VEXGU-564593 format. One record per residue (C-alpha): residue number from 0; x, y, z. Coordinates in Angstrom, 2 decimals, decimal comma. Example, Ala and Ser with C-alpha at 12.3 -4.5 7.8 and 13.67 -1.06 7.14 Angstrom:
<recs>
 resi       x       y       z
    0   12,30   -4,50    7,80
    1   13,67   -1,06    7,14
</recs>
This chain:
<recs>
 resi       x       y       z
    0  144,75   62,39  182,19
    1  144,78   62,12  185,99
    2  144,34   58,68  187,49
    3  142,31   58,43  190,71
    4  143,08   55,59  193,11
    5  140,40   55,12  195,77
    6  141,84   52,97  198,56
    7  140,30   51,96  201,89
    8  142,10   50,12  204,67
    9  140,26   48,25  207,40
   10  141,55   46,52  210,51
   11  140,37   45,19  213,85
   12  142,80   43,97  216,56
   13  142,36   41,12  219,01
   14  142,01   43,14  222,21
   15  143,65   41,91  225,39
   16  141,91   40,78  228,57
   17  142,46   42,78  231,77
   18  145,23   41,32  233,92
   19  142,79   40,40  236,70
   20  140,66   38,31  234,33
   21  143,49   36,07  233,20
   22  143,99   32,67  234,86
   23  146,52   32,66  237,68
   24  147,52   29,05  237,07
   25  149,87   27,93  234,28
   26  148,33   26,95  230,97
   27  148,04   23,20  230,54
   28  146,69   23,22  226,99
   29  148,70   25,54  224,76
   30  146,18   25,06  221,95
   31  143,72   27,14  224,01
   32  146,20   29,91  224,76
   33  144,21   32,52  222,81
   34  141,47   32,36  225,45
   35  144,03   33,15  228,13
   36  145,02   36,51  226,68
   37  142,32   37,90  224,41
   38  138,89   39,33  225,17
   39  136,43   37,45  222,95
   40  133,39   39,36  224,22
   41  134,91   42,79  223,66
   42  136,22   41,81  220,22
   43  132,79   40,62  219,10
   44  131,06   43,66  220,58
   45  133,32   46,15  218,77
   46  133,29   44,19  215,53
   47  129,48   43,99  215,37
   48  129,12   47,70  216,15
   49  131,54   48,71  213,39
   50  130,07   46,16  210,97
   51  126,58   47,58  211,46
   52  127,66   51,21  211,11
   53  130,39   50,88  208,47
   54  131,45   47,56  206,99
   55  128,05   46,29  205,89
   56  126,44   49,49  204,54
   57  129,67   50,80  202,98
   58  130,59   47,51  201,32
   59  127,04   46,98  200,04
   60  127,07   50,48  198,56
   61  130,46   50,05  196,93
   62  129,49   46,64  195,53
   63  126,39   48,17  193,94
   64  128,32   51,15  192,56
   65  131,06   48,96  191,08
   66  128,56   46,57  189,52
   67  126,43   49,38  188,10
   68  129,39   50,96  186,30
   69  131,16   47,73  185,35
   70  130,20   47,92  181,67
   71  131,34   51,50  181,12
   72  134,48   52,55  179,30
   73  135,86   54,02  182,54
   74  134,36   51,87  185,34
   75  134,62   52,54  189,03
   76  137,60   50,75  190,55
   77  138,40   50,50  194,25
   78  141,17   48,98  196,39
   79  141,08   47,57  199,91
   80  143,71   46,75  202,50
   81  142,18   44,21  204,90
   82  144,29   42,99  207,82
   83  144,44   39,29  208,59
   84  142,99   39,84  212,07
   85  139,97   41,60  210,53
   86  139,50   38,72  208,08
   87  139,63   36,33  211,04
   88  136,89   38,28  212,81
   89  134,74   38,44  209,69
   90  134,95   34,66  209,31
   91  134,20   34,22  213,00
   92  131,38   36,71  213,47
   93  129,90   37,56  210,06
   94  130,69   35,28  207,10
   95  128,05   37,07  205,02
   96  130,07   40,28  205,29
   97  133,12   38,46  204,00
   98  130,92   37,28  201,15
   99  130,21   40,91  200,24
  100  133,93   41,55  199,85
  101  134,22   38,40  197,75
  102  131,43   39,68  195,50
  103  133,45   42,86  195,05
  104  136,54   40,85  194,23
  105  134,61   38,80  191,68
  106  133,93   41,94  189,60
  107  137,60   42,11  188,59
  108  137,49   45,83  189,34
  109  138,61   45,68  192,97
  110  142,15   45,11  194,22
  111  143,17   43,74  197,62
  112  146,64   44,87  198,67
  113  149,24   43,05  200,75
  114  150,33   43,87  204,30
  115  151,44   42,15  207,50
  116  148,83   39,61  208,56
  117  148,74   40,90  212,14
  118  148,98   44,63  211,31
  119  152,25   44,64  213,25
  120  155,52   46,54  213,51
  121  157,45   43,50  212,26
  122  158,92   45,57  209,41
  123  161,06   47,30  212,07
  124  162,46   44,03  213,49
  125  166,08   44,38  212,38
  126  167,67   44,26  208,94
  127  166,84   40,64  208,12
  128  163,09   41,18  208,63
  129  162,31   37,46  208,75
  130  159,16   37,94  210,82
  131  157,99   40,70  208,48
  132  158,38   38,45  205,44
  133  156,54   35,58  207,11
  134  153,59   37,73  208,15
  135  153,41   39,28  204,67
  136  153,45   35,81  203,10
  137  150,68   34,62  205,44
  138  148,56   37,59  204,45
  139  149,19   37,13  200,71
  140  148,21   33,45  201,01
  141  144,98   34,39  202,78
  142  144,07   37,05  200,22
  143  144,71   34,62  197,38
  144  142,55   31,92  198,99
  145  139,67   34,30  199,65
  146  139,72   36,45  196,52
  147  141,50   34,35  193,91
  148  144,37   36,72  193,27
  149  147,68   37,24  195,05
  150  148,32   40,90  196,03
  151  150,77   42,79  193,83
  152  151,02   46,13  195,70
  153  151,95   46,36  199,38
  154  150,68   48,74  202,05
  155  152,66   48,28  205,26
  156  151,09   48,73  208,69
  157  149,94   52,36  209,01
  158  151,90   53,16  205,83
  159  155,25   52,71  207,66
  160  158,04   53,06  205,14
  161  161,80   53,35  204,78
  162  164,38   52,21  202,22
  163  164,94   48,89  204,00
  164  161,22   48,11  204,08
  165  160,97   48,92  200,37
  166  163,86   46,57  199,59
  167  162,25   43,78  201,63
  168  158,92   44,29  199,87
  169  160,61   44,24  196,47
  170  162,36   40,96  197,37
  171  158,92   39,47  198,08
  172  157,93   40,11  194,47
  173  155,61   43,09  194,88
  174  155,30   45,61  192,06
  175  154,83   48,68  194,26
  176  154,30   50,03  197,77
  177  151,93   52,64  199,23
  178  153,05   55,17  201,82
  179  152,37   58,70  203,00
  180  153,16   61,81  200,98
  181  154,90   63,50  203,91
  182  155,78   67,14  203,42
  183  159,53   66,83  204,02
  184  159,83   64,46  201,06
  185  158,05   66,90  198,76
  186  160,91   69,31  198,16
  187  161,01   71,66  195,20
  188  158,83   70,46  192,31
  189  157,77   67,24  193,97
  190  154,12   66,40  194,56
  191  152,50   63,32  196,13
  192  150,60   62,87  192,88
  193  153,36   61,14  190,93
  194  154,88   57,67  191,10
  195  158,41   57,61  192,50
  196  161,03   54,92  192,88
  197  162,69   53,62  196,05
  198  166,50   53,28  195,86
  199  165,98   49,54  195,28
  200  163,81   50,29  192,24
  201  160,40   49,54  193,76
  202  157,69   51,98  192,56
  203  156,24   54,10  195,38
  204  152,68   55,46  195,46
  205  152,13   58,38  197,83
  206  148,92   59,14  199,67
  207  147,61   62,65  199,04
  208  146,85   63,27  202,69
  209  145,18   66,64  202,21
  210  142,52   65,40  199,81
  211  142,19   62,07  201,63
  212  141,63   63,81  204,96
  213  139,05   66,14  203,42
  214  136,83   63,06  203,16
  215  138,13   60,71  205,84
  216  138,69   63,26  208,60
  217  137,22   66,73  207,93
  218  133,97   65,80  206,17
  219  131,76   66,28  209,23
  220  133,65   69,26  210,71
  221  131,32   72,24  210,53
  222  134,20   74,61  211,38
  223  136,16   73,49  208,31
  224  136,15   76,02  205,50
  225  135,27   73,26  203,03
  226  132,10   72,22  204,86
  227  129,67   71,06  203,61
  228  131,57   68,98  201,07
  229  129,54   67,78  198,10
  230  130,52   65,10  195,60
  231  130,52   67,51  192,66
  232  132,72   69,99  194,51
  233  135,23   67,31  195,49
  234  135,31   65,91  191,95
  235  136,05   69,44  190,79
  236  139,05   69,58  193,11
  237  140,29   66,30  191,63
  238  139,77   67,58  188,09
  239  141,77   70,73  188,85
  240  144,80   68,55  189,61
  241  147,00   68,25  186,52
  242  149,44   65,71  187,99
  243  149,46   62,03  187,06
  244  147,79   60,21  189,97
  245  145,82   61,10  193,09
  246  145,85   58,39  195,75
  247  142,89   58,85  198,08
  248  143,57   56,52  200,99
  249  141,61   56,48  204,23
  250  140,38   54,36  207,10
  251  137,35   52,41  205,91
  252  135,84   52,88  209,38
  253  135,53   56,60  208,62
  254  132,47   55,71  206,56
  255  129,64   55,49  209,07
  256  131,68   54,74  212,21
  257  133,96   57,77  212,73
  258  131,82   59,94  210,43
  259  128,22   58,99  211,08
  260  125,67   58,29  208,36
  261  123,57   61,33  209,29
  262  126,41   63,62  208,10
  263  125,69   62,53  204,53
  264  128,92   60,56  204,08
  265  127,20   57,66  202,31
  266  125,30   60,01  200,00
  267  128,61   61,68  199,17
  268  130,16   58,31  198,30
  269  127,09   57,28  196,31
  270  127,31   60,31  194,02
  271  131,10   60,61  193,77
  272  131,59   58,13  190,86
  273  129,04   59,97  188,70
  274  130,68   63,30  189,46
  275  134,14   61,95  188,64
  276  132,79   60,54  185,37
  277  131,70   64,03  184,30
  278  135,37   65,00  183,97
  279  136,88   63,33  180,94
  280  140,44   63,78  182,22
  281  139,74   61,65  185,31
  282  139,86   57,85  185,45
  283  139,60   55,48  188,43
  284  142,33   52,83  188,64
  285  143,67   50,31  191,15
  286  147,11   50,74  192,75
  287  148,63   48,05  190,52
  288  147,27   49,74  187,40
  289  148,74   53,04  188,58
  290  152,27   51,63  188,98
  291  152,04   49,72  185,70
  292  150,72   52,61  183,63
  293  152,68   55,53  185,02
  294  156,42   56,23  184,79
  295  158,47   56,95  187,89
  296  159,60   60,57  187,99
  297  162,37   60,43  190,59
  298  163,80   58,57  193,57
  299  162,56   58,87  197,15
  300  164,96   57,87  199,90
  301  163,94   57,44  203,54
  302  166,67   56,28  205,90
  303  165,84   53,31  208,11
  304  166,19   55,59  211,15
  305  163,74   58,13  209,71
  306  160,78   55,79  209,11
  307  157,63   57,58  207,98
  308  153,98   56,65  208,51
  309  150,58   58,27  208,09
  310  149,96   58,68  211,86
  311  149,67   61,90  213,84
  312  151,22   65,23  212,95
  313  154,76   63,83  213,07
  314  154,00   61,10  210,50
  315  156,73   58,91  211,95
  316  156,78   55,96  214,39
  317  156,12   58,01  217,53
  318  152,48   56,92  217,62
  319  153,74   53,46  218,66
  320  157,28   54,01  219,96
  321  157,16   57,54  221,33
  322  157,43   56,83  225,07
  323  159,18   54,42  227,44
  324  156,12   52,24  228,04
  325  155,71   51,63  224,32
  326  159,38   50,94  223,70
  327  159,59   48,64  226,72
  328  156,72   46,46  225,47
  329  158,00   46,54  221,91
  330  161,44   45,31  222,99
  331  159,89   42,62  225,19
  332  157,96   41,26  222,21
  333  161,05   41,35  220,01
  334  163,06   39,43  222,63
  335  160,47   36,67  222,58
  336  161,11   35,81  218,94
  337  163,95   33,32  219,44
  338  162,10   31,42  222,18
  339  158,86   31,37  220,18
  340  160,70   29,91  217,21
  341  162,55   27,42  219,38
  342  159,29   26,08  220,77
  343  157,60   26,12  217,37
  344  154,08   25,69  218,73
  345  151,48   27,16  216,31
  346  149,15   28,49  219,01
  347  152,02   30,15  220,90
  348  153,34   31,72  217,70
  349  149,85   32,99  216,86
  350  149,36   34,59  220,29
  351  152,79   36,23  220,13
  352  151,98   37,67  216,73
  353  148,58   38,96  217,85
  354  150,34   40,75  220,71
  355  152,48   42,47  218,06
  356  149,42   44,17  216,56
  357  150,20   47,89  216,44
  358  147,00   48,90  218,24
  359  148,31   47,61  221,59
  360  151,21   50,08  221,41
  361  149,03   52,83  219,91
  362  146,78   52,76  223,00
  363  149,81   53,69  225,16
  364  150,63   56,92  223,34
  365  151,05   60,06  225,42
  366  150,69   62,77  222,80
  367  149,37   66,28  223,18
  368  146,21   68,04  222,06
  369  144,28   66,63  219,08
  370  146,63   63,71  218,45
  371  146,08   62,38  221,96
  372  142,33   62,81  221,49
  373  142,54   60,48  218,49
  374  144,55   57,88  220,42
  375  142,05   58,08  223,28
  376  139,12   57,71  220,88
  377  140,49   54,45  219,47
  378  141,60   52,96  222,79
  379  139,59   50,03  224,10
  380  141,13   50,19  227,57
  381  140,36   53,58  229,09
  382  143,90   54,69  229,96
  383  147,46   54,41  228,69
  384  148,50   52,71  231,93
  385  145,83   50,03  231,58
  386  147,02   49,45  228,01
  387  150,59   49,04  229,28
  388  149,60   46,62  232,03
  389  147,56   44,44  229,67
  390  150,26   44,10  227,03
  391  153,28   43,86  229,31
  392  151,78   41,27  231,65
  393  150,52   39,24  228,69
  394  153,98   39,22  227,09
  395  155,64   38,24  230,37
  396  153,09   35,50  230,97
  397  153,63   34,17  227,45
  398  157,37   34,01  228,11
  399  156,68   32,00  231,28
  400  154,45   29,56  229,38
  401  157,14   29,09  226,72
  402  159,92   28,52  229,26
  403  157,84   25,99  231,18
  404  157,08   24,01  228,04
  405  160,69   24,10  226,80
  406  161,92   22,81  230,18
  407  159,29   20,06  230,18
  408  160,13   19,01  226,62
  409  163,83   18,67  227,47
  410  163,25   16,27  230,34
</recs>
């Protein structure tokens, strides 16, 4: 028996206003600080575009597929990782879409995993990881309120993982963590299609990036040797795998947004459950079911200074911390933590955390060839220098607002 875990992660950031559109005068009402830094019009524009092309049609299709197969001995099961900032935008711009996800959750066949609320790099903030734990707790609370069940498996921002992160996640009470099946970890007999254990004892599920990218990245590539990819052919590839578990994890936005509907991606997804069901040795499960049902077959150790992720060819943290501009902004945001906590103003804390969202650093990447093309595709700002100016000036301005208020409060 090979267990198939179908997992989609979806996220939208709060994009920053251009420097020249921000008020030049100090903020008088800190409760309205969000409007000072974030571009409401651009956020709504991008959200509605992606919702029309991906979120609504894909979620409607998956809801129908899950409900249709709910009474079968081996029903379709799916998992989602939804960032807190995306949930905020759904509530703000399209509550009916959020209702679709709640209908999925009500089937009992769909799992919502934990992560940092703001899709941030807080897991890298030192060994104590206080900010990481608080953002994870915020996200778990939100998932429980919306879907009636607290998450039991964790997927960190962009699958970032090391031994320290695993230990922190275990201390939060999670039963497992999802990360990337990077090649350098797969020495000798190892395969990404088993459950491993972190040194702290936390079960680790690894993304099979080759099979995941066949759907989420290569599906529409006419130069790919696997094109055109049909549901029955892909199910056959899954059935040929004799290992214990195949984790297919991909950006939800691939469905209809990055890979357009006219490529046949929705038809592929529509027929995939039937094709999987034709193979008696295959069964769809959620991440929590996978870690509960399968034994761990060995220990995976990733040093805190060798953090892995699912991004770019390097599969490390260089997508966000690979150049001086990125590291400069990252350190500036880290330095703000003590002052943010000293002030303790909810709106200030929220803005600081939204500036931590990994996308702001991702837009500054200066990679080469195809990796840089991907960074450029996702960027909302047009250039890496514009991305740097927006984030750095926003962080500096936030520091000024905090210092002014602290001085005033001490008078």
